[in-house]
PyMOL commands that place a pseudoatom at each C-alpha (Angstrom):
pseudoatom trace, name=CA, resn=MET, resi=1, chain=A, elem=C, hetatm=0, pos=[-26.369, -52.155, -46.945]
pseudoatom trace, name=CA, resn=SER, resi=2, chain=A, elem=C, hetatm=0, pos=[-27.952, -54.603, -44.489]
pseudoatom trace, name=CA, resn=ALA, resi=3, chain=A, elem=C, hetatm=0, pos=[-28.040, -54.013, -40.753]
pseudoatom trace, name=CA, resn=ALA, resi=4, chain=A, elem=C, hetatm=0, pos=[-25.648, -56.935, -40.221]
pseudoatom trace, name=CA, resn=ALA, resi=5, chain=A, elem=C, hetatm=0, pos=[-23.158, -55.509, -42.725]
pseudoatom trace, name=CA, resn=GLY, resi=6, chain=A, elem=C, hetatm=0, pos=[-23.273, -52.125, -41.004]
pseudoatom trace, name=CA, resn=GLN, resi=7, chain=A, elem=C, hetatm=0, pos=[-22.521, -53.501, -37.542]
pseudoatom trace, name=CA, resn=PRO, resi=8, chain=A, elem=C, hetatm=0, pos=[-18.696, -53.586, -37.886]
pseudoatom trace, name=CA, resn=ALA, resi=9, chain=A, elem=C, hetatm=0, pos=[-18.612, -49.947, -39.043]
pseudoatom trace, name=CA, resn=ARG, resi=10, chain=A, elem=C, hetatm=0, pos=[-20.915, -48.870, -36.206]
pseudoatom trace, name=CA, resn=ALA, resi=11, chain=A, elem=C, hetatm=0, pos=[-18.831, -50.748, -33.680]
pseudoatom trace, name=CA, resn=TRP, resi=12, chain=A, elem=C, hetatm=0, pos=[-15.644, -49.094, -35.001]
pseudoatom trace, name=CA, resn=TRP, resi=13, chain=A, elem=C, hetatm=0, pos=[-17.172, -45.625, -34.764]
pseudoatom trace, name=CA, resn=LEU, resi=14, chain=A, elem=C, hetatm=0, pos=[-18.474, -46.267, -31.253]
pseudoatom trace, name=CA, resn=LYS, resi=15, chain=A, elem=C, hetatm=0, pos=[-15.075, -47.538, -30.119]
pseudoatom trace, name=CA, resn=THR, resi=16, chain=A, elem=C, hetatm=0, pos=[-13.332, -44.523, -31.675]
pseudoatom trace, name=CA, resn=LEU, resi=17, chain=A, elem=C, hetatm=0, pos=[-15.798, -42.041, -30.206]
pseudoatom trace, name=CA, resn=TYR, resi=18, chain=A, elem=C, hetatm=0, pos=[-15.541, -43.600, -26.730]
pseudoatom trace, name=CA, resn=ARG, resi=19, chain=A, elem=C, hetatm=0, pos=[-11.749, -43.426, -26.927]
pseudoatom trace, name=CA, resn=TRP, resi=20, chain=A, elem=C, hetatm=0, pos=[-11.742, -39.725, -27.843]
pseudoatom trace, name=CA, resn=HIS, resi=21, chain=A, elem=C, hetatm=0, pos=[-14.479, -39.072, -25.282]
pseudoatom trace, name=CA, resn=TRP, resi=22, chain=A, elem=C, hetatm=0, pos=[-12.581, -40.519, -22.320]
pseudoatom trace, name=CA, resn=ILE, resi=23, chain=A, elem=C, hetatm=0, pos=[-9.217, -39.079, -23.419]
pseudoatom trace, name=CA, resn=SER, resi=24, chain=A, elem=C, hetatm=0, pos=[-10.664, -35.571, -23.731]
pseudoatom trace, name=CA, resn=SER, resi=25, chain=A, elem=C, hetatm=0, pos=[-12.518, -35.949, -20.414]
pseudoatom trace, name=CA, resn=ALA, resi=26, chain=A, elem=C, hetatm=0, pos=[-9.290, -36.989, -18.689]
pseudoatom trace, name=CA, resn=ILE, resi=27, chain=A, elem=C, hetatm=0, pos=[-7.402, -34.015, -20.130]
pseudoatom trace, name=CA, resn=ALA, resi=28, chain=A, elem=C, hetatm=0, pos=[-10.177, -31.555, -19.247]
pseudoatom trace, name=CA, resn=LEU, resi=29, chain=A, elem=C, hetatm=0, pos=[-11.096, -33.036, -15.844]
pseudoatom trace, name=CA, resn=VAL, resi=30, chain=A, elem=C, hetatm=0, pos=[-9.209, -30.668, -13.527]
pseudoatom trace, name=CA, resn=GLY, resi=31, chain=A, elem=C, hetatm=0, pos=[-9.961, -27.675, -15.736]
pseudoatom trace, name=CA, resn=MET, resi=32, chain=A, elem=C, hetatm=0, pos=[-13.676, -28.488, -15.775]
pseudoatom trace, name=CA, resn=LEU, resi=33, chain=A, elem=C, hetatm=0, pos=[-13.742, -28.778, -11.981]
pseudoatom trace, name=CA, resn=LEU, resi=34, chain=A, elem=C, hetatm=0, pos=[-11.906, -25.454, -11.665]
pseudoatom trace, name=CA, resn=PHE, resi=35, chain=A, elem=C, hetatm=0, pos=[-14.084, -23.595, -14.151]
pseudoatom trace, name=CA, resn=ALA, resi=36, chain=A, elem=C, hetatm=0, pos=[-17.317, -25.062, -12.788]
pseudoatom trace, name=CA, resn=ALA, resi=37, chain=A, elem=C, hetatm=0, pos=[-16.428, -24.148, -9.192]
pseudoatom trace, name=CA, resn=THR, resi=38, chain=A, elem=C, hetatm=0, pos=[-15.268, -20.653, -10.107]
pseudoatom trace, name=CA, resn=GLY, resi=39, chain=A, elem=C, hetatm=0, pos=[-18.388, -20.199, -12.210]
pseudoatom trace, name=CA, resn=LEU, resi=40, chain=A, elem=C, hetatm=0, pos=[-20.313, -20.522, -8.938]
pseudoatom trace, name=CA, resn=THR, resi=41, chain=A, elem=C, hetatm=0, pos=[-18.004, -18.179, -7.019]
pseudoatom trace, name=CA, resn=LEU, resi=42, chain=A, elem=C, hetatm=0, pos=[-18.124, -15.578, -9.786]
pseudoatom trace, name=CA, resn=ASN, resi=43, chain=A, elem=C, hetatm=0, pos=[-21.908, -15.815, -10.006]
pseudoatom trace, name=CA, resn=HIS, resi=44, chain=A, elem=C, hetatm=0, pos=[-22.151, -15.204, -6.240]
pseudoatom trace, name=CA, resn=ALA, resi=45, chain=A, elem=C, hetatm=0, pos=[-19.276, -12.762, -5.881]
pseudoatom trace, name=CA, resn=ALA, resi=46, chain=A, elem=C, hetatm=0, pos=[-21.486, -10.253, -4.046]
pseudoatom trace, name=CA, resn=GLN, resi=47, chain=A, elem=C, hetatm=0, pos=[-22.302, -12.844, -1.355]
pseudoatom trace, name=CA, resn=ILE, resi=48, chain=A, elem=C, hetatm=0, pos=[-18.710, -14.006, -0.856]
pseudoatom trace, name=CA, resn=GLU, resi=49, chain=A, elem=C, hetatm=0, pos=[-16.993, -11.543, 1.440]
pseudoatom trace, name=CA, resn=ALA, resi=50, chain=A, elem=C, hetatm=0, pos=[-13.374, -10.792, 0.638]
pseudoatom trace, name=CA, resn=HIS, resi=51, chain=A, elem=C, hetatm=0, pos=[-10.768, -9.625, 3.127]
pseudoatom trace, name=CA, resn=PRO, resi=52, chain=A, elem=C, hetatm=0, pos=[-7.919, -8.007, 1.194]
pseudoatom trace, name=CA, resn=VAL, resi=53, chain=A, elem=C, hetatm=0, pos=[-4.542, -7.924, 2.901]
pseudoatom trace, name=CA, resn=VAL, resi=54, chain=A, elem=C, hetatm=0, pos=[-2.505, -4.828, 2.063]
pseudoatom trace, name=CA, resn=VAL, resi=55, chain=A, elem=C, hetatm=0, pos=[1.247, -4.644, 2.623]
pseudoatom trace, name=CA, resn=ASP, resi=56, chain=A, elem=C, hetatm=0, pos=[2.946, -1.254, 2.409]
pseudoatom trace, name=CA, resn=ARG, resi=57, chain=A, elem=C, hetatm=0, pos=[6.714, -0.830, 2.389]
pseudoatom trace, name=CA, resn=LYS, resi=58, chain=A, elem=C, hetatm=0, pos=[8.748, 2.349, 2.060]
pseudoatom trace, name=CA, resn=ALA, resi=59, chain=A, elem=C, hetatm=0, pos=[12.418, 3.114, 1.535]
pseudoatom trace, name=CA, resn=THR, resi=60, chain=A, elem=C, hetatm=0, pos=[14.631, 5.799, 0.021]
pseudoatom trace, name=CA, resn=LEU, resi=61, chain=A, elem=C, hetatm=0, pos=[16.708, 5.309, -3.109]
pseudoatom trace, name=CA, resn=PRO, resi=62, chain=A, elem=C, hetatm=0, pos=[20.416, 5.847, -2.350]
pseudoatom trace, name=CA, resn=PRO, resi=63, chain=A, elem=C, hetatm=0, pos=[21.786, 9.234, -3.524]
pseudoatom trace, name=CA, resn=ALA, resi=64, chain=A, elem=C, hetatm=0, pos=[24.212, 7.593, -5.957]
pseudoatom trace, name=CA, resn=LEU, resi=65, chain=A, elem=C, hetatm=0, pos=[21.411, 5.749, -7.784]
pseudoatom trace, name=CA, resn=LEU, resi=66, chain=A, elem=C, hetatm=0, pos=[19.180, 8.807, -7.636]
pseudoatom trace, name=CA, resn=ALA, resi=67, chain=A, elem=C, hetatm=0, pos=[21.857, 10.939, -9.271]
pseudoatom trace, name=CA, resn=ALA, resi=68, chain=A, elem=C, hetatm=0, pos=[22.711, 8.293, -11.865]
pseudoatom trace, name=CA, resn=HIS, resi=69, chain=A, elem=C, hetatm=0, pos=[19.114, 8.148, -13.082]
pseudoatom trace, name=CA, resn=ALA, resi=70, chain=A, elem=C, hetatm=0, pos=[18.016, 11.722, -12.543]
pseudoatom trace, name=CA, resn=PRO, resi=71, chain=A, elem=C, hetatm=0, pos=[15.703, 13.169, -15.202]
pseudoatom trace, name=CA, resn=ARG, resi=72, chain=A, elem=C, hetatm=0, pos=[17.399, 15.150, -17.927]
pseudoatom trace, name=CA, resn=PRO, resi=73, chain=A, elem=C, hetatm=0, pos=[16.050, 18.068, -19.956]
pseudoatom trace, name=CA, resn=GLY, resi=74, chain=A, elem=C, hetatm=0, pos=[14.063, 16.797, -22.905]
pseudoatom trace, name=CA, resn=ASP, resi=75, chain=A, elem=C, hetatm=0, pos=[13.307, 13.393, -21.348]
pseudoatom trace, name=CA, resn=ALA, resi=76, chain=A, elem=C, hetatm=0, pos=[10.021, 12.093, -22.679]
pseudoatom trace, name=CA, resn=LYS, resi=77, chain=A, elem=C, hetatm=0, pos=[7.607, 9.729, -21.014]
pseudoatom trace, name=CA, resn=ARG, resi=78, chain=A, elem=C, hetatm=0, pos=[8.308, 6.144, -21.956]
pseudoatom trace, name=CA, resn=HIS, resi=79, chain=A, elem=C, hetatm=0, pos=[7.614, 2.561, -20.920]
pseudoatom trace, name=CA, resn=ASP, resi=80, chain=A, elem=C, hetatm=0, pos=[10.804, 0.585, -20.401]
pseudoatom trace, name=CA, resn=PRO, resi=81, chain=A, elem=C, hetatm=0, pos=[12.067, -1.755, -17.677]
pseudoatom trace, name=CA, resn=LEU, resi=82, chain=A, elem=C, hetatm=0, pos=[13.907, -0.065, -14.840]
pseudoatom trace, name=CA, resn=PRO, resi=83, chain=A, elem=C, hetatm=0, pos=[17.717, -0.095, -14.922]
pseudoatom trace, name=CA, resn=ALA, resi=84, chain=A, elem=C, hetatm=0, pos=[19.167, -3.283, -13.444]
pseudoatom trace, name=CA, resn=ASP, resi=85, chain=A, elem=C, hetatm=0, pos=[20.812, -1.474, -10.529]
pseudoatom trace, name=CA, resn=VAL, resi=86, chain=A, elem=C, hetatm=0, pos=[17.512, 0.165, -9.526]
pseudoatom trace, name=CA, resn=ALA, resi=87, chain=A, elem=C, hetatm=0, pos=[15.634, -3.140, -9.894]
pseudoatom trace, name=CA, resn=ASP, resi=88, chain=A, elem=C, hetatm=0, pos=[18.280, -4.855, -7.736]
pseudoatom trace, name=CA, resn=TRP, resi=89, chain=A, elem=C, hetatm=0, pos=[17.865, -2.193, -5.050]
pseudoatom trace, name=CA, resn=ILE, resi=90, chain=A, elem=C, hetatm=0, pos=[14.057, -2.576, -5.126]
pseudoatom trace, name=CA, resn=ALA, resi=91, chain=A, elem=C, hetatm=0, pos=[14.398, -6.345, -4.706]
pseudoatom trace, name=CA, resn=GLY, resi=92, chain=A, elem=C, hetatm=0, pos=[16.477, -5.834, -1.578]
pseudoatom trace, name=CA, resn=ALA, resi=93, chain=A, elem=C, hetatm=0, pos=[14.724, -2.825, -0.051]
pseudoatom trace, name=CA, resn=LEU, resi=94, chain=A, elem=C, hetatm=0, pos=[11.084, -3.467, -0.947]
pseudoatom trace, name=CA, resn=LYS, resi=95, chain=A, elem=C, hetatm=0, pos=[11.169, -7.273, -1.317]
pseudoatom trace, name=CA, resn=VAL, resi=96, chain=A, elem=C, hetatm=0, pos=[9.623, -7.413, -4.767]
pseudoatom trace, name=CA, resn=ASP, resi=97, chain=A, elem=C, hetatm=0, pos=[11.051, -8.418, -8.152]
pseudoatom trace, name=CA, resn=VAL, resi=98, chain=A, elem=C, hetatm=0, pos=[10.557, -5.868, -10.932]
pseudoatom trace, name=CA, resn=HIS, resi=99, chain=A, elem=C, hetatm=0, pos=[13.322, -7.077, -13.252]
pseudoatom trace, name=CA, resn=GLY, resi=100, chain=A, elem=C, hetatm=0, pos=[12.107, -6.916, -16.846]
pseudoatom trace, name=CA, resn=ARG, resi=101, chain=A, elem=C, hetatm=0, pos=[8.728, -5.435, -15.907]
pseudoatom trace, name=CA, resn=PRO, resi=102, chain=A, elem=C, hetatm=0, pos=[7.614, -2.436, -17.991]
pseudoatom trace, name=CA, resn=ALA, resi=103, chain=A, elem=C, hetatm=0, pos=[7.836, 0.807, -16.019]
pseudoatom trace, name=CA, resn=GLU, resi=104, chain=A, elem=C, hetatm=0, pos=[6.365, 4.223, -16.649]
pseudoatom trace, name=CA, resn=TRP, resi=105, chain=A, elem=C, hetatm=0, pos=[9.156, 6.793, -16.790]
pseudoatom trace, name=CA, resn=SER, resi=106, chain=A, elem=C, hetatm=0, pos=[8.231, 10.428, -16.314]
pseudoatom trace, name=CA, resn=PRO, resi=107, chain=A, elem=C, hetatm=0, pos=[10.191, 13.464, -15.096]
pseudoatom trace, name=CA, resn=ASP, resi=108, chain=A, elem=C, hetatm=0, pos=[8.469, 13.072, -11.723]
pseudoatom trace, name=CA, resn=GLU, resi=109, chain=A, elem=C, hetatm=0, pos=[8.631, 9.360, -10.970]
pseudoatom trace, name=CA, resn=PHE, resi=110, chain=A, elem=C, hetatm=0, pos=[9.210, 5.746, -11.893]
pseudoatom trace, name=CA, resn=TYR, resi=111, chain=A, elem=C, hetatm=0, pos=[6.042, 3.666, -11.638]
pseudoatom trace, name=CA, resn=VAL, resi=112, chain=A, elem=C, hetatm=0, pos=[5.795, -0.112, -12.018]
pseudoatom trace, name=CA, resn=ALA, resi=113, chain=A, elem=C, hetatm=0, pos=[2.413, -1.873, -12.038]
pseudoatom trace, name=CA, resn=LEU, resi=114, chain=A, elem=C, hetatm=0, pos=[2.496, -5.474, -10.813]
pseudoatom trace, name=CA, resn=PRO, resi=115, chain=A, elem=C, hetatm=0, pos=[-0.945, -7.002, -11.415]
pseudoatom trace, name=CA, resn=ARG, resi=116, chain=A, elem=C, hetatm=0, pos=[-1.441, -10.725, -10.792]
pseudoatom trace, name=CA, resn=PRO, resi=117, chain=A, elem=C, hetatm=0, pos=[-4.320, -13.167, -10.273]
pseudoatom trace, name=CA, resn=GLY, resi=118, chain=A, elem=C, hetatm=0, pos=[-5.937, -12.566, -6.906]
pseudoatom trace, name=CA, resn=GLY, resi=119, chain=A, elem=C, hetatm=0, pos=[-4.191, -9.290, -6.218]
pseudoatom trace, name=CA, resn=ASP, resi=120, chain=A, elem=C, hetatm=0, pos=[-2.083, -6.459, -7.497]
pseudoatom trace, name=CA, resn=ALA, resi=121, chain=A, elem=C, hetatm=0, pos=[0.837, -4.311, -6.478]
pseudoatom trace, name=CA, resn=TRP, resi=122, chain=A, elem=C, hetatm=0, pos=[2.711, -1.225, -7.580]
pseudoatom trace, name=CA, resn=VAL, resi=123, chain=A, elem=C, hetatm=0, pos=[6.059, 0.419, -6.945]
pseudoatom trace, name=CA, resn=ARG, resi=124, chain=A, elem=C, hetatm=0, pos=[6.612, 4.167, -7.157]
pseudoatom trace, name=CA, resn=ILE, resi=125, chain=A, elem=C, hetatm=0, pos=[9.900, 6.069, -6.870]
pseudoatom trace, name=CA, resn=ALA, resi=126, chain=A, elem=C, hetatm=0, pos=[9.926, 9.874, -6.754]
pseudoatom trace, name=CA, resn=ARG, resi=127, chain=A, elem=C, hetatm=0, pos=[12.788, 11.085, -8.940]
pseudoatom trace, name=CA, resn=ASP, resi=128, chain=A, elem=C, hetatm=0, pos=[13.395, 14.268, -6.960]
pseudoatom trace, name=CA, resn=SER, resi=129, chain=A, elem=C, hetatm=0, pos=[13.615, 12.820, -3.436]
pseudoatom trace, name=CA, resn=GLY, resi=130, chain=A, elem=C, hetatm=0, pos=[14.172, 9.118, -4.062]
pseudoatom trace, name=CA, resn=GLU, resi=131, chain=A, elem=C, hetatm=0, pos=[11.214, 8.189, -1.866]
pseudoatom trace, name=CA, resn=ALA, resi=132, chain=A, elem=C, hetatm=0, pos=[10.109, 4.700, -2.852]
pseudoatom trace, name=CA, resn=GLU, resi=133, chain=A, elem=C, hetatm=0, pos=[6.923, 2.872, -1.927]
pseudoatom trace, name=CA, resn=LEU, resi=134, chain=A, elem=C, hetatm=0, pos=[5.463, -0.565, -2.525]
pseudoatom trace, name=CA, resn=GLU, resi=135, chain=A, elem=C, hetatm=0, pos=[1.771, -1.305, -2.047]
pseudoatom trace, name=CA, resn=ASP, resi=136, chain=A, elem=C, hetatm=0, pos=[0.828, -4.979, -2.378]
pseudoatom trace, name=CA, resn=THR, resi=137, chain=A, elem=C, hetatm=0, pos=[-2.793, -6.147, -2.136]
pseudoatom trace, name=CA, resn=ASP, resi=138, chain=A, elem=C, hetatm=0, pos=[-3.741, -9.819, -1.766]
pseudoatom trace, name=CA, resn=ARG, resi=139, chain=A, elem=C, hetatm=0, pos=[-7.468, -10.530, -2.195]
pseudoatom trace, name=CA, resn=GLY, resi=140, chain=A, elem=C, hetatm=0, pos=[-7.350, -14.207, -1.236]
pseudoatom trace, name=CA, resn=TRP, resi=141, chain=A, elem=C, hetatm=0, pos=[-7.475, -17.588, -2.928]
pseudoatom trace, name=CA, resn=ILE, resi=142, chain=A, elem=C, hetatm=0, pos=[-11.085, -17.308, -4.156]
pseudoatom trace, name=CA, resn=SER, resi=143, chain=A, elem=C, hetatm=0, pos=[-10.172, -14.123, -6.011]
pseudoatom trace, name=CA, resn=TYR, resi=144, chain=A, elem=C, hetatm=0, pos=[-7.064, -15.907, -7.297]
pseudoatom trace, name=CA, resn=LEU, resi=145, chain=A, elem=C, hetatm=0, pos=[-9.126, -18.773, -8.741]
pseudoatom trace, name=CA, resn=ASN, resi=146, chain=A, elem=C, hetatm=0, pos=[-11.723, -16.360, -10.149]
pseudoatom trace, name=CA, resn=ASP, resi=147, chain=A, elem=C, hetatm=0, pos=[-8.989, -14.470, -11.972]
pseudoatom trace, name=CA, resn=LEU, resi=148, chain=A, elem=C, hetatm=0, pos=[-7.632, -17.739, -13.372]
pseudoatom trace, name=CA, resn=HIS, resi=149, chain=A, elem=C, hetatm=0, pos=[-11.159, -18.450, -14.668]
pseudoatom trace, name=CA, resn=LYS, resi=150, chain=A, elem=C, hetatm=0, pos=[-11.106, -15.123, -16.511]
pseudoatom trace, name=CA, resn=GLY, resi=151, chain=A, elem=C, hetatm=0, pos=[-7.438, -15.378, -17.553]
pseudoatom trace, name=CA, resn=ARG, resi=152, chain=A, elem=C, hetatm=0, pos=[-6.866, -12.033, -15.833]
pseudoatom trace, name=CA, resn=ASN, resi=153, chain=A, elem=C, hetatm=0, pos=[-3.199, -11.103, -15.449]
pseudoatom trace, name=CA, resn=ALA, resi=154, chain=A, elem=C, hetatm=0, pos=[-2.279, -14.796, -15.643]
pseudoatom trace, name=CA, resn=GLY, resi=155, chain=A, elem=C, hetatm=0, pos=[0.305, -14.633, -18.439]
pseudoatom trace, name=CA, resn=GLY, resi=156, chain=A, elem=C, hetatm=0, pos=[0.717, -16.294, -21.806]
pseudoatom trace, name=CA, resn=ALA, resi=157, chain=A, elem=C, hetatm=0, pos=[1.267, -19.859, -20.555]
pseudoatom trace, name=CA, resn=TRP, resi=158, chain=A, elem=C, hetatm=0, pos=[-2.091, -19.841, -18.766]
pseudoatom trace, name=CA, resn=GLY, resi=159, chain=A, elem=C, hetatm=0, pos=[-3.717, -18.420, -21.897]
pseudoatom trace, name=CA, resn=TRP, resi=160, chain=A, elem=C, hetatm=0, pos=[-2.385, -21.367, -23.900]
pseudoatom trace, name=CA, resn=PHE, resi=161, chain=A, elem=C, hetatm=0, pos=[-3.707, -23.745, -21.235]
pseudoatom trace, name=CA, resn=ILE, resi=162, chain=A, elem=C, hetatm=0, pos=[-7.188, -22.202, -21.512]
pseudoatom trace, name=CA, resn=ASP, resi=163, chain=A, elem=C, hetatm=0, pos=[-7.078, -22.652, -25.302]
pseudoatom trace, name=CA, resn=ALA, resi=164, chain=A, elem=C, hetatm=0, pos=[-6.027, -26.309, -24.966]
pseudoatom trace, name=CA, resn=PHE, resi=165, chain=A, elem=C, hetatm=0, pos=[-8.666, -26.869, -22.290]
pseudoatom trace, name=CA, resn=ALA, resi=166, chain=A, elem=C, hetatm=0, pos=[-11.349, -25.331, -24.535]
pseudoatom trace, name=CA, resn=VAL, resi=167, chain=A, elem=C, hetatm=0, pos=[-10.368, -27.657, -27.402]
pseudoatom trace, name=CA, resn=ALA, resi=168, chain=A, elem=C, hetatm=0, pos=[-10.528, -30.676, -25.065]
pseudoatom trace, name=CA, resn=CYS, resi=169, chain=A, elem=C, hetatm=0, pos=[-13.993, -29.573, -23.899]
pseudoatom trace, name=CA, resn=LEU, resi=170, chain=A, elem=C, hetatm=0, pos=[-15.154, -29.252, -27.510]
pseudoatom trace, name=CA, resn=VAL, resi=171, chain=A, elem=C, hetatm=0, pos=[-13.905, -32.762, -28.301]
pseudoatom trace, name=CA, resn=PHE, resi=172, chain=A, elem=C, hetatm=0, pos=[-15.535, -34.117, -25.128]
pseudoatom trace, name=CA, resn=THR, resi=173, chain=A, elem=C, hetatm=0, pos=[-18.869, -32.431, -25.916]
pseudoatom trace, name=CA, resn=LEU, resi=174, chain=A, elem=C, hetatm=0, pos=[-19.011, -33.293, -29.612]
pseudoatom trace, name=CA, resn=THR, resi=175, chain=A, elem=C, hetatm=0, pos=[-18.013, -36.925, -29.116]
pseudoatom trace, name=CA, resn=GLY, resi=176, chain=A, elem=C, hetatm=0, pos=[-20.612, -37.147, -26.358]
pseudoatom trace, name=CA, resn=LEU, resi=177, chain=A, elem=C, hetatm=0, pos=[-23.220, -35.789, -28.774]
pseudoatom trace, name=CA, resn=ALA, resi=178, chain=A, elem=C, hetatm=0, pos=[-22.209, -38.340, -31.419]
pseudoatom trace, name=CA, resn=ILE, resi=179, chain=A, elem=C, hetatm=0, pos=[-22.427, -41.167, -28.866]
pseudoatom trace, name=CA, resn=LEU, resi=180, chain=A, elem=C, hetatm=0, pos=[-25.892, -39.934, -27.848]
pseudoatom trace, name=CA, resn=GLN, resi=181, chain=A, elem=C, hetatm=0, pos=[-26.946, -39.995, -31.480]
pseudoatom trace, name=CA, resn=MET, resi=182, chain=A, elem=C, hetatm=0, pos=[-25.724, -43.571, -31.950]
pseudoatom trace, name=CA, resn=HIS, resi=183, chain=A, elem=C, hetatm=0, pos=[-27.613, -44.769, -28.853]
pseudoatom trace, name=CA, resn=SER, resi=184, chain=A, elem=C, hetatm=0, pos=[-30.701, -42.594, -29.286]
pseudoatom trace, name=CA, resn=GLY, resi=185, chain=A, elem=C, hetatm=0, pos=[-32.681, -45.330, -31.021]
pseudoatom trace, name=CA, resn=ASN, resi=186, chain=A, elem=C, hetatm=0, pos=[-32.839, -47.297, -27.778]
pseudoatom trace, name=CA, resn=ARG, resi=187, chain=A, elem=C, hetatm=0, pos=[-33.175, -44.237, -25.534]
pseudoatom trace, name=CA, resn=PRO, resi=188, chain=A, elem=C, hetatm=0, pos=[-36.289, -42.236, -26.480]
pseudoatom trace, name=CA, resn=GLY, resi=189, chain=A, elem=C, hetatm=0, pos=[-35.588, -39.552, -23.888]
pseudoatom trace, name=CA, resn=THR, resi=190, chain=A, elem=C, hetatm=0, pos=[-32.288, -38.534, -25.545]
pseudoatom trace, name=CA, resn=TRP, resi=191, chain=A, elem=C, hetatm=0, pos=[-33.415, -35.782, -27.897]
pseudoatom trace, name=CA, resn=PRO, resi=192, chain=A, elem=C, hetatm=0, pos=[-36.061, -34.242, -25.600]
pseudoatom trace, name=CA, resn=LEU, resi=193, chain=A, elem=C, hetatm=0, pos=[-33.334, -33.815, -22.966]
pseudoatom trace, name=CA, resn=VAL, resi=194, chain=A, elem=C, hetatm=0, pos=[-30.906, -32.388, -25.523]
pseudoatom trace, name=CA, resn=GLY, resi=195, chain=A, elem=C, hetatm=0, pos=[-33.624, -30.053, -26.745]
pseudoatom trace, name=CA, resn=LEU, resi=196, chain=A, elem=C, hetatm=0, pos=[-34.329, -28.928, -23.175]
pseudoatom trace, name=CA, resn=GLY, resi=197, chain=A, elem=C, hetatm=0, pos=[-30.639, -28.118, -22.740]
pseudoatom trace, name=CA, resn=VAL, resi=198, chain=A, elem=C, hetatm=0, pos=[-30.815, -25.906, -25.838]
pseudoatom trace, name=CA, resn=VAL, resi=199, chain=A, elem=C, hetatm=0, pos=[-34.202, -24.273, -25.280]
pseudoatom trace, name=CA, resn=LEU, resi=200, chain=A, elem=C, hetatm=0, pos=[-33.893, -23.503, -21.553]
pseudoatom trace, name=CA, resn=PRO, resi=201, chain=A, elem=C, hetatm=0, pos=[-30.951, -21.067, -21.731]
pseudoatom trace, name=CA, resn=VAL, resi=202, chain=A, elem=C, hetatm=0, pos=[-32.437, -19.431, -24.832]
pseudoatom trace, name=CA, resn=LEU, resi=203, chain=A, elem=C, hetatm=0, pos=[-35.742, -18.843, -23.016]
pseudoatom trace, name=CA, resn=LEU, resi=204, chain=A, elem=C, hetatm=0, pos=[-33.984, -17.515, -19.923]
pseudoatom trace, name=CA, resn=ALA, resi=205, chain=A, elem=C, hetatm=0, pos=[-31.973, -15.111, -22.066]
pseudoatom trace, name=CA, resn=LEU, resi=206, chain=A, elem=C, hetatm=0, pos=[-35.027, -13.901, -23.980]
pseudoatom trace, name=CA, resn=LEU, resi=207, chain=A, elem=C, hetatm=0, pos=[-37.328, -13.544, -20.966]
pseudoatom trace, name=CA, resn=PHE, resi=208, chain=A, elem=C, hetatm=0, pos=[-35.080, -12.441, -18.101]
pseudoatom trace, name=CA, resn=ILE, resi=209, chain=A, elem=C, hetatm=0, pos=[-31.974, -10.796, -19.556]
pseudoatom trace, name=CA, resn=HIS, resi=210, chain=A, elem=C, hetatm=0, pos=[-32.501, -7.212, -20.679]
for i in range(1, 210): cmd.bond("trace and resi %d" % i, "trace and resi %d" % (i + 1))
show_as sticks, trace
zoom trace
């Protein structure tokens, strides 16, 4: 096939690759900014001082609820959401929503862990006295963004977003590589730069990571 005959096919491929390249870059833009910025904050976590804010609240479960959910002989430890009436009381007394959250039931206490990006919390209720306590720790917005980077305690919807973002990044990168290949004939520095991008991290890993 002559060079002239191959021009329409090359032009079609370039047009298609550019289209997928800009679409994937648009989809991944905000995610790439987020993950690049949090890559820096995670890499320098020791130099970024955090100031956690801890909130502690205490209350006492009403006697009627305490009696209604008192431990019974033979009760085994289990992980189930708290009864709706207890969860409603916690929402009013301790200002936190535990509806539907798994709780650790034991003869001694109810315990609900409430992890989230950028912080965590827990609720404990003693089953003998009804003493209830909430401890809520907020580690700040940098910790929040770092946890989003890692997908830590961010839920299923965020996990799906990370998967979609990763696919968009793959499309963006691979179409960029194909475009580089199609223009490399007129740009002699293309493959040395690509090779440097491959060799440099490999050398750093081999020489400095033990």
